[in-house]
Backbone of each chain as ProteinMPNN parsed JSONL, in Angstrom:
{"seq_chain_A": "MGAIVNRVRELRMSADMTQQALADAVGVSRQTVNAIETGRYSPSLEVALRIARAFDQPVEGVFWLARESGR", "coords_chain_A": {"N_chain_A": [[230.77, 32.474, 201.117], [227.728, 32.719, 201.161], [224.631, 34.321, 201.286], [222.55, 35.362, 204.094], [220.315, 33.94, 205.686], [216.754, 34.112, 207.172], [215.174, 33.452, 209.699], [212.876, 34.981, 210.872], [210.605, 36.624, 210.681], [208.601, 34.092, 210.543], [209.005, 33.213, 213.259], [207.996, 35.162, 214.707], [205.67, 35.839, 213.54], [204.39, 33.331, 214.863], [204.802, 33.95, 218.043], [202.622, 36.154, 218.216], [203.983, 38.419, 217.552], [204.238, 42.105, 217.46], [205.798, 43.754, 214.636], [207.65, 46.153, 216.008], [207.488, 45.187, 218.846], [209.412, 43.375, 218.84], [211.52, 44.816, 217.68], [211.439, 46.78, 220.019], [212.442, 44.621, 222.159], [215.14, 43.757, 220.741], [216.287, 45.957, 220.809], [216.576, 48.328, 219.125], [215.548, 49.367, 215.725], [212.136, 49.964, 214.405], [211.959, 49.84, 211.756], [215.038, 49.05, 211.156], [214.061, 45.697, 212.189], [212.316, 45.355, 210.234], [213.353, 45.158, 207.203], [215.86, 43.388, 208.628], [213.394, 41.482, 208.881], [213.399, 40.903, 205.696], [215.127, 40.141, 204.503], [217.057, 42.399, 203.478], [218.293, 42.911, 204.684], [221.543, 42.136, 206.839], [221.64, 40.959, 210.325], [224.612, 41.868, 212.882], [226.481, 40.109, 214.94], [225.131, 40.169, 217.954], [223.034, 41.468, 217.684], [221.602, 39.094, 216.045], [222.035, 37.388, 218.507], [220.571, 38.594, 220.174], [218.021, 38.546, 219.014], [217.634, 35.659, 218.944], [217.085, 34.866, 221.638], [215.401, 36.672, 222.111], [213.102, 34.836, 221.325], [213.722, 32.622, 222.034], [214.982, 30.476, 221.267], [217.987, 28.328, 219.354], [220.67, 31.046, 218.33], [221.109, 29.453, 215.386], [218.645, 28.379, 214.989], [217.243, 30.885, 214.127], [218.823, 32.11, 212.678], [220.309, 31.321, 209.27], [222.761, 30.081, 206.827], [222.189, 30.519, 203.336], [223.018, 28.642, 201.369], [222.532, 26.284, 203.177], [220.019, 26.185, 203.312], [218.604, 23.804, 202.32], [218.82, 22.029, 204.03]], "CA_chain_A": [[229.933, 32.737, 201.532], [226.107, 33.035, 201.331], [223.637, 35.476, 201.729], [221.628, 34.728, 205.531], [218.428, 34.107, 205.464], [216.684, 34.08, 208.253], [212.713, 32.39, 209.827], [212.351, 36.154, 212.083], [209.18, 37.373, 210.522], [207.437, 33.549, 211.152], [208.8, 33.238, 214.226], [207.623, 36.773, 215.108], [204.395, 36.508, 214.185], [204.28, 32.41, 215.752], [204.543, 35.179, 219.278], [201.957, 37.106, 218.596], [205.058, 39.804, 218.365], [204.378, 43.13, 216.492], [207.429, 44.407, 214.498], [208.007, 47.164, 217.419], [207.75, 44.621, 220.258], [210.346, 42.95, 219.121], [212.832, 46.135, 217.758], [211.822, 47.49, 221.441], [213.206, 43.621, 222.699], [216.174, 43.447, 220.837], [217.36, 47.175, 220.565], [216.559, 48.029, 216.883], [214.596, 50.422, 215.088], [211.073, 48.591, 213.22], [212.5, 49.851, 210.143], [215.47, 47.679, 211.092], [213.748, 44.235, 212.408], [211.723, 45.016, 208.393], [214.732, 44.568, 206.684], [215.648, 41.844, 208.549], [212.642, 40.391, 208.156], [212.382, 40.849, 204.544], [216.484, 39.752, 203.711], [217.333, 43.605, 203.079], [219.857, 43.4, 205.804], [221.927, 40.786, 207.898], [222.157, 41.97, 212.176], [225.873, 41.694, 213.642], [226.061, 38.808, 215.538], [225.205, 40.681, 218.902], [221.359, 41.54, 217.173], [221.222, 38.288, 215.751], [221.365, 36.809, 219.278], [219.216, 38.826, 221.419], [216.636, 38.537, 218.256], [217.204, 34.196, 219.08], [216.51, 34.875, 223.062], [213.681, 37.153, 222.418], [212.503, 33.865, 220.716], [213.895, 31.321, 223.432], [215.205, 29.844, 220.265], [219.663, 29.304, 219.217], [220.657, 31.325, 217.396], [220.851, 28.032, 214.251], [217.863, 27.697, 214.353], [216.472, 31.501, 212.661], [219.22, 32.653, 210.695], [221.402, 30.244, 208.536], [223.702, 30.612, 205.252], [221.406, 30.408, 202.055], [223.224, 27.429, 200.864], [222.454, 25.576, 203.956], [218.529, 26.242, 203.228], [218.322, 22.83, 201.778], [219.02, 21.458, 205.725]], "C_chain_A": [[228.427, 33.393, 201.046], [225.573, 33.659, 201.73], [222.913, 34.364, 203.352], [220.476, 34.597, 205.209], [217.833, 33.378, 207.398], [214.446, 33.673, 208.671], [212.084, 33.887, 210.815], [210.625, 36.591, 212.307], [208.136, 35.909, 210.914], [207.715, 33.218, 212.277], [208.406, 34.391, 215.1], [206.127, 36.412, 215.258], [203.204, 34.922, 214.683], [204.046, 33.466, 217.669], [203.568, 35.454, 219.305], [202.524, 38.485, 218.305], [204.536, 40.893, 216.985], [205.89, 43.23, 216.041], [208.125, 45.627, 215.837], [208.38, 46.503, 218.11], [208.494, 43.974, 219.894], [212.104, 43.693, 218.723], [212.788, 46.826, 219.049], [212.986, 46.277, 222.55], [214.383, 43.666, 222.117], [217.391, 44.575, 220.628], [217.472, 48.056, 219.114], [214.961, 49.173, 216.812], [213.667, 49.45, 214.631], [211.444, 48.388, 212.295], [213.588, 48.813, 209.538], [215.057, 46.046, 211.525], [212.858, 44.285, 210.746], [212.84, 44.48, 207.687], [215.257, 43.696, 207.416], [214.636, 40.466, 207.832], [212.643, 40.196, 206.389], [214.096, 40.592, 203.654], [216.972, 40.937, 203.521], [218.775, 43.8, 203.59], [219.921, 42.719, 207.034], [222.837, 41.294, 208.958], [223.628, 41.607, 212.096], [225.09, 40.641, 214.424], [225.583, 39.176, 216.881], [224.079, 40.399, 218.852], [220.773, 40.197, 217.105], [221.022, 37.457, 217.394], [220.724, 37.165, 220.076], [218.068, 38.76, 220.18], [216.235, 36.872, 218.626], [216.729, 34.487, 220.322], [215.253, 35.214, 222.705], [212.438, 36.325, 221.878], [212.052, 32.474, 222.125], [214.512, 30.623, 222.547], [217.354, 29.354, 220.157], [219.252, 29.851, 218.247], [220.646, 30.782, 215.006], [219.953, 28.433, 213.352], [216.66, 29.129, 213.975], [217.36, 32.285, 212.256], [220.242, 31.336, 210.538], [221.889, 30.673, 207.274], [222.478, 30.001, 204.446], [221.884, 29.384, 201.458], [223.356, 26.322, 201.631], [220.766, 25.594, 204.118], [218.316, 24.749, 202.759], [217.964, 21.694, 203.359], [217.856, 20.446, 206.185]], "O_chain_A": [[228.273, 34.538, 200.621], [225.862, 33.853, 202.911], [222.86, 33.146, 203.524], [219.783, 35.243, 204.423], [218.287, 32.64, 208.272], [213.309, 33.674, 208.199], [210.989, 33.837, 211.376], [209.85, 36.773, 213.246], [207.057, 36.146, 211.459], [206.71, 32.752, 212.813], [208.618, 34.322, 216.31], [205.43, 36.492, 216.27], [201.984, 34.966, 214.837], [202.957, 33.43, 218.242], [203.037, 35.193, 220.384], [201.936, 39.523, 218.611], [204.478, 40.539, 215.808], [206.889, 42.943, 216.701], [209.247, 45.506, 216.327], [209.557, 46.67, 218.432], [208.747, 43.369, 220.936], [213.233, 43.407, 219.122], [213.789, 47.449, 219.402], [213.876, 46.626, 223.326], [215.198, 43.616, 223.038], [218.6, 44.466, 220.424], [218.409, 48.253, 218.341], [213.971, 49.497, 217.467], [214.022, 48.289, 214.425], [211.484, 47.293, 211.734], [213.579, 48.132, 208.512], [215.833, 45.177, 211.128], [212.799, 43.225, 210.123], [213.112, 43.28, 207.7], [215.199, 42.672, 206.734], [214.728, 39.477, 207.104], [211.893, 39.364, 205.878], [214.241, 40.812, 202.451], [218.073, 40.559, 203.119], [219.797, 44.396, 203.249], [219.09, 42.593, 207.933], [223.974, 41.763, 208.917], [223.901, 40.947, 211.094], [223.902, 40.353, 214.571], [225.526, 38.061, 217.4], [223.621, 39.47, 219.518], [219.772, 39.899, 217.756], [219.934, 36.909, 217.57], [220.17, 36.375, 220.841], [216.962, 39.014, 220.657], [215.053, 36.529, 218.671], [215.507, 34.364, 220.238], [214.237, 34.528, 222.823], [211.262, 36.69, 221.868], [211.122, 31.894, 222.685], [214.813, 29.608, 223.175], [218.078, 30.049, 220.871], [218.283, 29.681, 217.508], [220.37, 31.379, 213.966], [219.926, 28.7, 212.151], [215.507, 28.863, 213.634], [217.027, 33.205, 211.509], [220.756, 30.621, 211.398], [221.379, 31.639, 206.705], [221.848, 29.052, 204.912], [220.999, 28.941, 200.727], [224.042, 25.381, 201.232], [220.284, 24.992, 205.078], [217.143, 24.608, 203.104], [217.067, 20.87, 203.542], [217.863, 19.974, 207.322]]}, "seq_chain_B": "MSDLSFQEKSAWGTLVALFVLGALYFSSVWNLWRADELHLPAVFGLGVGFTVLLVVVLIAYHAVVAVLSRPEDEDERDRLIGWRAGNAGGLVLGFLVVTIVLHIVVGGLVGRGFAHELAESPALISVSLIAALWLSTVVELALAVRYYRRGT", "coords_chain_B": {"N_chain_B": [[205.543, 59.312, 204.627], [205.274, 58.129, 207.298], [206.218, 55.659, 207.681], [209.132, 55.53, 207.897], [212.341, 55.683, 209.555], [213.421, 57.767, 212.303], [216.109, 58.615, 211.88], [216.199, 58.238, 208.779], [214.207, 60.218, 207.747], [215.502, 62.424, 209.149], [217.501, 62.601, 207.137], [216.283, 62.757, 204.924], [215.451, 65.174, 205.038], [216.923, 66.836, 205.476], [218.755, 66.527, 203.503], [216.622, 67.779, 201.201], [216.681, 70.3, 201.987], [219.251, 71.123, 201.991], [220.16, 70.677, 199.631], [217.932, 72.748, 198.304], [218.654, 75.191, 199.066], [221.276, 75.13, 198.986], [221.161, 75.29, 196.046], [219.894, 78.038, 195.659], [221.601, 79.509, 197.138], [224.108, 78.947, 195.574], [222.802, 80.532, 192.862], [222.825, 82.772, 193.56], [225.383, 83.485, 194.055], [226.275, 82.856, 191.751], [224.888, 84.993, 190.441], [226.377, 87.37, 190.98], [229.126, 86.729, 189.621], [228.631, 86.88, 187.762], [228.211, 89.885, 187.01], [229.812, 90.839, 188.074], [230.472, 91.118, 190.48], [231.906, 89.841, 192.888], [233.297, 89.215, 195.434], [234.486, 88.871, 197.923], [233.753, 90.071, 200.826], [230.751, 89.661, 199.868], [230.713, 87.231, 199.207], [231.155, 86.064, 201.9], [228.897, 87.291, 203.241], [226.908, 86.548, 201.788], [227.147, 83.575, 202.874], [227.427, 82.636, 205.502], [224.823, 83.819, 205.656], [223.462, 82.191, 204.614], [223.714, 80.059, 206.058], [222.673, 80.456, 207.964], [220.458, 80.633, 207.847], [219.967, 78.094, 206.894], [220.322, 76.379, 209.131], [218.252, 77.054, 210.916], [216.351, 76.202, 208.969], [216.404, 73.351, 209.523], [216.504, 73.078, 212.323], [213.846, 73.835, 212.862], [212.649, 71.801, 210.936], [213.721, 68.905, 212.357], [212.985, 69.124, 214.838], [209.893, 69.265, 214.676], [210.155, 66.678, 213.054], [210.696, 64.882, 215.356], [208.442, 65.57, 217.014], [206.715, 64.202, 215.779], [207.335, 61.654, 215.606], [207.516, 58.293, 217.347], [209.985, 58.931, 220.14], [213.38, 57.395, 219.5], [216.912, 55.681, 219.443], [219.43, 56.028, 217.387], [220.566, 52.746, 215.799], [222.749, 49.821, 215.091], [222.099, 49.173, 212.299], [221.88, 52.049, 211.642], [223.796, 53.719, 212.197], [225.989, 51.504, 210.721], [224.815, 52.575, 208.077], [225.038, 55.513, 208.264], [228.467, 55.528, 208.322], [229.318, 54.459, 205.88], [227.388, 55.969, 203.797], [229.323, 58.16, 204.37], [232.004, 57.981, 204.124], [231.732, 57.12, 201.48], [231.317, 60.182, 200.844], [233.328, 61.346, 202.095], [235.314, 60.318, 200.275], [234.338, 62.025, 198.184], [234.502, 64.035, 198.692], [237.315, 64.588, 199.025], [238.224, 64.046, 196.373], [237.387, 66.694, 195.084], [238.271, 68.639, 195.905], [241.184, 68.62, 196.075], [241.383, 68.417, 193.059], [240.248, 70.758, 193.108], [243.019, 72.165, 194.212], [244.62, 71.969, 191.947], [243.54, 72.688, 189.758], [244.204, 75.395, 190.923], [246.971, 75.808, 190.886], [247.71, 74.91, 188.625], [247.035, 77.267, 187.281], [248.404, 78.882, 188.342], [250.398, 78.903, 187.237], [250.052, 78.68, 184.761], [248.142, 80.987, 183.548], [246.221, 81.961, 182.416], [242.42, 81.387, 181.547], [239.784, 80.149, 183.219], [241.415, 77.858, 185.074], [243.557, 79.937, 185.735], [242.246, 82.361, 186.53], [240.871, 81.352, 188.741], [242.414, 80.342, 190.286], [243.953, 83.246, 191.148], [241.587, 84.552, 192.647], [240.652, 85.118, 195.295], [237.853, 84.768, 196.314], [236.685, 82.935, 194.49], [238.102, 80.69, 194.765], [237.075, 80.554, 197.67], [234.579, 79.965, 196.966], [234.006, 77.905, 195.067], [235.594, 75.645, 197.494], [233.331, 75.761, 199.044], [231.638, 74.663, 197.39], [232.795, 72.607, 197.194], [231.977, 71.386, 199.602], [229.304, 71.273, 199.75], [228.477, 69.626, 197.537], [229.432, 67.299, 198.259], [228.551, 66.673, 200.67], [225.535, 66.68, 200.002], [225.976, 64.456, 198.181], [226.823, 62.376, 200.173], [224.253, 62.397, 201.773], [222.799, 61.606, 199.964], [222.986, 59.217, 199.033], [222.898, 57.872, 202.213], [219.892, 57.835, 201.592], [219.519, 55.88, 199.904], [220.773, 54.085, 200.47], [218.908, 53.104, 202.986], [216.352, 53.192, 202.073], [217.271, 50.372, 200.238], [218.286, 48.876, 201.989], [220.361, 48.428, 203.427]], "CA_chain_B": [[206.794, 58.877, 205.678], [205.331, 57.131, 208.944], [207.464, 54.661, 207.856], [210.625, 55.569, 208.083], [212.829, 55.611, 210.885], [213.764, 59.233, 212.151], [216.831, 58.644, 211.617], [215.843, 58.466, 207.909], [213.87, 61.418, 207.949], [216.358, 63.451, 209.14], [218.204, 62.492, 206.621], [215.966, 63.058, 203.775], [215.288, 66.726, 205.16], [218.884, 67.418, 205.515], [218.888, 66.161, 201.727], [215.998, 68.475, 200.629], [216.967, 71.617, 202.605], [220.258, 71.592, 201.418], [219.784, 70.803, 197.825], [216.842, 73.835, 197.921], [219.251, 76.142, 199.741], [222.326, 75.031, 198.007], [220.63, 76.038, 195.049], [219.298, 79.073, 195.913], [223.143, 79.999, 197.309], [224.84, 78.859, 194.015], [222.262, 81.01, 192.098], [223.33, 84.183, 193.876], [227.063, 83.268, 193.187], [226.901, 83.142, 189.513], [224.266, 86.215, 190.012], [227.587, 88.189, 191.311], [230.406, 86.438, 189.321], [228.373, 87.539, 186.45], [227.893, 90.848, 187.705], [231.909, 91.54, 187.872], [230.537, 91.596, 191.85], [232.11, 88.223, 193.186], [234.44, 89.73, 196.139], [235.484, 87.697, 199.43], [233.171, 90.103, 201.737], [229.949, 89.196, 199.12], [230.469, 85.306, 199.692], [231.208, 85.612, 203.196], [227.916, 87.685, 203.682], [226.473, 85.155, 201.318], [227.317, 82.339, 202.923], [226.114, 83.149, 206.456], [222.92, 84.27, 205.708], [222.838, 80.939, 203.892], [224.418, 78.935, 206.561], [222.486, 80.469, 209.352], [219.149, 79.995, 207.233], [220.254, 76.246, 206.667], [220.278, 75.995, 210.519], [216.927, 77.814, 211.517], [215.302, 75.247, 208.74], [216.661, 72.457, 209.925], [215.871, 72.928, 213.569], [212.654, 73.104, 213.113], [212.152, 70.72, 210.382], [213.942, 68.248, 213.074], [211.492, 69.442, 215.949], [208.211, 68.812, 213.866], [210.032, 65.085, 213.21], [210.866, 64.907, 216.973], [207.259, 65.512, 217.581], [205.388, 63.678, 215.262], [207.731, 60.335, 215.838], [208.393, 58.294, 218.348], [211.922, 59.036, 220.07], [214.215, 55.938, 219.034], [218.11, 55.956, 218.768], [220.411, 54.948, 216.744], [220.996, 51.439, 216.018], [223.72, 49.082, 214.447], [221.891, 49.71, 210.537], [221.972, 53.435, 210.883], [225.808, 53.77, 211.722], [226.25, 51.483, 209.186], [224.647, 53.483, 206.816], [226.044, 56.377, 207.875], [229.824, 54.969, 207.948], [229.046, 53.489, 204.233], [227.741, 57.011, 203.164], [229.672, 59.385, 205.151], [232.697, 57.37, 203.581], [231.032, 58.001, 199.799], [231.375, 61.61, 201.007], [234.599, 62.128, 202.687], [235.897, 60.737, 199.185], [233.945, 62.673, 196.875], [235.14, 65.798, 198.771], [238.802, 64.556, 198.524], [238.602, 64.44, 195.28], [237.126, 67.496, 194.363], [239.192, 69.766, 196.854], [242.722, 67.903, 194.889], [241.02, 68.707, 191.521], [240.237, 72.62, 192.77], [244.561, 72.439, 194.448], [245.472, 71.345, 191.151], [243.251, 74.295, 189.013], [244.944, 76.523, 191.368], [248.757, 75.325, 190.662], [247.92, 75.272, 187.062], [246.315, 78.001, 186.886], [248.996, 80.631, 188.689], [251.427, 78.641, 185.402], [249.512, 79.469, 182.744], [248.383, 82.584, 183.333], [245.104, 82.476, 181.372], [241.605, 80.643, 181.464], [239.136, 79.43, 184.576], [241.959, 78.054, 186.446], [243.843, 81.454, 185.825], [241.154, 82.888, 187.093], [240.501, 80.914, 190.249], [244.229, 81.284, 191.339], [243.846, 84.803, 191.412], [240.465, 84.802, 193.196], [240.015, 84.249, 196.681], [236.175, 84.673, 196.486], [236.007, 82.299, 193.788], [238.322, 79.849, 195.542], [235.821, 80.261, 198.436], [233.498, 79.604, 196.413], [235.143, 76.594, 195.027], [235.805, 75.162, 198.553], [231.9, 75.554, 199.433], [230.852, 74.265, 196.213], [233.106, 70.907, 197.22], [231.538, 70.351, 200.61], [228.056, 71.467, 199.542], [228.181, 68.839, 196.777], [229.903, 65.996, 198.893], [227.404, 66.324, 201.719], [224.466, 66.135, 199.168], [225.94, 63.03, 197.76], [226.761, 61.898, 201.156], [222.69, 62.357, 201.972], [221.372, 61.031, 198.703], [223.496, 57.528, 199.665], [222.132, 57.501, 203.073], [218.299, 57.487, 201.615], [219.096, 55.177, 198.773], [221.137, 52.946, 201.672], [217.696, 52.542, 204.112], [215.878, 52.436, 201.377], [217.867, 49.039, 199.484], [217.639, 47.768, 203.209], [222.053, 48.523, 203.668]], "C_chain_B": [[206.481, 58.634, 207.009], [206.119, 56.125, 208.786], [208.826, 54.297, 207.583], [210.986, 55.889, 209.318], [213.514, 57.156, 211.152], [215.034, 59.791, 211.902], [216.85, 58.922, 209.896], [215.342, 59.628, 207.146], [214.868, 62.589, 208.397], [217.471, 63.453, 207.832], [217.791, 63.054, 204.719], [215.607, 65.001, 204.316], [215.986, 67.507, 205.201], [218.98, 67.881, 203.905], [218.142, 67.516, 201.059], [216.706, 69.702, 200.839], [217.979, 71.943, 202.413], [220.666, 71.82, 200.128], [219.131, 72.202, 197.637], [217.521, 74.865, 198.032], [220.229, 76.598, 199.172], [222.333, 75.982, 197.029], [221.017, 77.397, 194.692], [220.868, 79.897, 196.404], [224.307, 80.707, 196.262], [224.644, 79.921, 192.957], [222.642, 82.393, 192.044], [224.528, 84.288, 193.866], [227.13, 83.454, 192.098], [226.187, 84.385, 189.139], [225.816, 87.466, 190.075], [228.662, 87.925, 190.526], [229.918, 87.13, 188.208], [228.32, 89.124, 186.826], [229.419, 91.8, 187.7], [231.52, 91.625, 189.384], [230.98, 90.681, 193.003], [233.146, 88.718, 193.983], [234.1, 88.664, 197.838], [233.94, 88.626, 200.911], [231.181, 89.752, 201.35], [229.874, 87.557, 199.85], [230.581, 85.257, 201.437], [229.7, 86.093, 203.76], [226.708, 86.104, 203.385], [225.662, 84.315, 202.85], [227.249, 82.109, 204.712], [225.127, 83.333, 206.75], [222.482, 83.012, 205.288], [222.956, 79.688, 204.922], [222.991, 79.43, 208.283], [220.809, 79.796, 209.108], [218.62, 78.699, 207.332], [219.909, 75.867, 208.193], [218.996, 75.997, 211.083], [216.102, 75.954, 210.688], [214.978, 73.875, 209.276], [216.338, 72.102, 211.323], [214.479, 72.927, 213.705], [212.025, 72.093, 212.38], [212.613, 69.579, 211.505], [212.562, 67.938, 214.712], [210.558, 68.878, 215.279], [208.328, 67.4, 213.857], [209.612, 64.742, 214.629], [209.442, 64.645, 217.92], [206.921, 64.87, 217.651], [205.753, 62.062, 215.792], [207.681, 59.45, 216.624], [210.157, 57.931, 218.164], [212.423, 57.378, 219.829], [215.784, 56.495, 218.7], [218.4, 55.407, 217.729], [220.707, 54.253, 216.998], [221.522, 51.412, 215.262], [223.535, 49.598, 212.653], [221.929, 51.655, 210.536], [223.336, 53.575, 211.259], [226.257, 53.004, 211.132], [226.254, 51.965, 207.871], [225.302, 54.537, 207.075], [227.492, 56.135, 207.675], [229.722, 55.026, 206.065], [229.054, 55.773, 203.463], [228.666, 58.403, 203.378], [231.793, 58.981, 204.022], [232.927, 58.157, 201.984], [231.267, 59.551, 199.675], [232.665, 61.916, 201.086], [235.614, 61.735, 200.675], [235.536, 61.614, 197.579], [234.586, 64.571, 196.853], [236.553, 65.824, 199.396], [239.221, 65.055, 196.914], [238.487, 65.422, 194.526], [237.888, 69.002, 195.341], [241.079, 69.499, 196.251], [242.177, 68.053, 193.791], [240.825, 70.689, 191.988], [242.065, 73.402, 193.279], [244.582, 72.531, 192.988], [245.576, 72.765, 189.888], [244.109, 75.743, 189.573], [246.43, 76.516, 191.04], [248.659, 75.677, 189.244], [247.522, 76.235, 186.577], [247.306, 79.436, 186.839], [250.495, 79.949, 188.014], [251.225, 79.54, 184.673], [249.453, 80.376, 182.962], [247.15, 83.292, 182.525], [244.019, 81.427, 181.918], [240.927, 80.434, 182.782], [240.565, 79.432, 185.376], [242.922, 79.705, 186.373], [243.241, 81.999, 187.1], [241.111, 82.638, 188.294], [241.613, 81.252, 190.984], [244.42, 82.64, 191.721], [242.877, 85.465, 192.117], [239.997, 84.094, 194.449], [238.656, 83.596, 197.243], [236.052, 83.557, 195.785], [236.638, 80.683, 193.944], [237.579, 79.145, 196.704], [234.701, 79.899, 198.088], [232.994, 77.924, 195.591], [234.833, 75.673, 196.116], [234.308, 74.736, 199.222], [231.377, 74.951, 198.793], [230.851, 72.541, 196.776], [232.361, 70.293, 198.074], [230.103, 70.678, 200.343], [228.191, 69.953, 198.659], [228.568, 67.752, 196.901], [229.257, 65.834, 199.996], [225.988, 65.532, 200.862], [224.9, 64.732, 198.2], [225.603, 62.124, 199.091], [224.951, 61.409, 201.757], [222.231, 61.683, 201.089], [222.089, 59.853, 198.646], [223.099, 57.138, 200.555], [220.513, 56.784, 202.726], [217.943, 56.447, 200.722], [220.009, 53.414, 200.007], [219.844, 52.336, 202.685], [216.941, 52.144, 202.945], [216.066, 51.112, 200.252], [218.113, 48.508, 201.33], [219.482, 47.972, 204.353], [222.491, 49.232, 202.662]], "O_chain_B": [[207.31, 58.887, 207.884], [206.74, 55.673, 209.748], [209.418, 53.281, 207.22], [210.187, 56.32, 210.15], [214.108, 57.688, 210.214], [215.251, 60.991, 211.732], [217.554, 59.884, 209.589], [215.87, 60.02, 206.106], [214.833, 63.668, 207.805], [218.222, 64.419, 207.694], [218.48, 63.465, 203.786], [215.649, 65.872, 203.447], [215.854, 68.717, 205.02], [219.167, 68.952, 203.328], [218.852, 68.31, 200.441], [217.342, 70.175, 199.897], [218.132, 73.156, 202.553], [221.282, 72.757, 199.62], [219.706, 72.926, 196.824], [217.25, 75.736, 197.205], [220.431, 77.761, 198.822], [222.997, 77.013, 196.921], [221.874, 77.857, 193.938], [221.1, 80.974, 195.855], [224.914, 81.762, 196.078], [225.562, 80.335, 192.249], [222.785, 83.094, 191.042], [224.906, 85.432, 193.613], [227.94, 84.14, 191.475], [226.418, 84.967, 188.079], [226.077, 88.25, 189.163], [229.45, 88.87, 190.546], [230.646, 87.948, 187.647], [229.537, 88.962, 186.729], [229.804, 92.935, 187.421], [232.351, 92.371, 189.902], [230.386, 90.797, 194.075], [234.193, 88.755, 193.337], [233.283, 87.888, 198.335], [233.329, 87.916, 201.71], [230.384, 89.622, 202.28], [229.169, 87.032, 200.712], [230.037, 84.36, 202.08], [229.223, 85.41, 204.665], [226.125, 85.251, 204.056], [224.599, 84.331, 203.469], [226.871, 80.965, 204.966], [224.517, 83.133, 207.8], [221.325, 82.647, 205.492], [222.449, 78.584, 204.721], [222.679, 78.753, 209.263], [220.179, 78.953, 209.747], [217.518, 78.249, 207.644], [219.122, 74.932, 208.339], [218.606, 75.015, 211.715], [215.603, 75.003, 211.289], [213.88, 73.348, 209.456], [215.933, 70.969, 211.582], [213.895, 72.188, 214.498], [211.059, 71.482, 212.837], [211.548, 69.018, 211.763], [211.815, 67.096, 215.212], [210.513, 67.658, 215.436], [207.43, 66.674, 214.284], [208.486, 64.406, 214.996], [209.263, 63.976, 218.938], [206.565, 64.334, 218.701], [204.893, 61.315, 216.258], [208.21, 60.211, 217.433], [210.965, 57.422, 217.387], [211.721, 56.387, 220.03], [215.995, 57.445, 217.947], [217.815, 54.478, 217.171], [221.227, 54.17, 218.111], [221.461, 52.308, 214.42], [224.379, 50.147, 211.944], [221.994, 52.346, 209.519], [224.099, 53.512, 210.295], [227.291, 53.45, 210.635], [227.064, 51.919, 206.946], [226.226, 54.791, 206.303], [227.855, 56.647, 206.616], [230.245, 55.863, 205.329], [229.934, 56.503, 203.006], [228.661, 59.417, 202.68], [232.469, 59.833, 203.444], [233.638, 59.043, 201.51], [231.391, 60.106, 198.583], [233.191, 62.676, 200.273], [236.284, 62.557, 200.049], [236.102, 61.755, 196.495], [234.862, 65.505, 196.1], [236.972, 66.744, 200.098], [240.0, 65.879, 196.436], [239.109, 65.483, 193.466], [237.775, 70.204, 195.104], [241.925, 70.387, 196.146], [242.991, 67.436, 193.104], [241.208, 71.626, 191.287], [242.438, 74.538, 192.986], [244.542, 73.743, 192.776], [246.484, 73.427, 189.384], [244.492, 76.732, 188.949], [246.939, 77.635, 190.982], [249.346, 76.546, 188.707], [247.554, 76.297, 185.348], [247.295, 80.427, 186.109], [251.579, 80.465, 188.287], [251.709, 80.554, 184.169], [250.443, 81.083, 182.773], [246.997, 84.45, 182.137], [244.456, 80.575, 182.691], [241.752, 80.593, 183.682], [240.975, 80.365, 186.066], [242.659, 80.515, 187.262], [243.635, 82.044, 188.266], [241.286, 83.561, 189.089], [241.806, 82.051, 191.9], [245.112, 82.971, 192.685], [242.976, 86.672, 192.336], [239.338, 83.075, 194.658], [238.358, 82.671, 197.998], [235.209, 82.83, 196.311], [236.068, 79.685, 193.504], [237.399, 77.941, 196.889], [233.839, 79.516, 198.879], [231.999, 77.2, 195.632], [233.914, 74.878, 195.92], [234.111, 73.662, 199.791], [230.399, 74.406, 199.304], [229.975, 71.681, 196.859], [231.957, 69.143, 197.905], [229.514, 69.961, 201.152], [227.917, 69.007, 199.397], [228.326, 66.941, 196.007], [229.344, 64.694, 200.453], [225.552, 64.386, 200.975], [224.037, 64.105, 197.585], [224.617, 61.401, 199.231], [224.607, 60.268, 202.064], [221.188, 61.068, 201.31], [221.487, 59.198, 197.795], [222.709, 55.978, 200.431], [220.014, 55.772, 203.217], [216.805, 56.017, 200.538], [219.738, 52.216, 200.096], [219.881, 51.17, 203.079], [216.802, 50.946, 202.7], [215.14, 50.846, 199.485], [217.95, 47.295, 201.459], [219.659, 47.727, 205.546], [223.692, 49.478, 202.556]]}, "name": "protein", "num_of_chains": 2, "seq": "MGAIVNRVRELRMSADMTQQALADAVGVSRQTVNAIETGRYSPSLEVALRIARAFDQPVEGVFWLARESGRMSDLSFQEKSAWGTLVALFVLGALYFSSVWNLWRADELHLPAVFGLGVGFTVLLVVVLIAYHAVVAVLSRPEDEDERDRLIGWRAGNAGGLVLGFLVVTIVLHIVVGGLVGRGFAHELAESPALISVSLIAALWLSTVVELALAVRYYRRGT"}
């Protein structure tokens, strides 16, 4: 099992969204979004799916295992 | 403080209030014990007084935090942190209660020393159990604060 990495911050910046706006869209606190972006917290599948939907992306386009990062 | 979620502010405030008021409570109990006046009515009175004070302080603190913060529900990370910290706090409480019970049993058999004094004094048993509950809660809140800072 490798650590989960993500490009939430990159997608959020591209969408010109604040952490608070994403947090409201997903149903978590702004601090949780910050913890996800900085890799300090790996969200549940449900929250990961909600984040992916907020960016209109497949979940594997937002989150993936670290060992797959060379893909 | 503005970078902290409501839940994290709550954990911090409760930890500080519990630590300060707990220190005052146990310092009062210690003084009573040294003066050989540690009896159940005194322990009960002190316990009720400090509990009421703690509740008032925590209500006031949470009211201020709620007014100053953006209202937010507990999310999955808050629940995970609460569960992990609560689990550790429960283990500490269980360990301390078993330790106290063993001291009482040993004290009843040996007939001297602190264990015997504990076995013979309902007030001391009460204070020990309150101390176990206090310490386990402090550990739980300290871990919650640490988990919040670390992410989980």
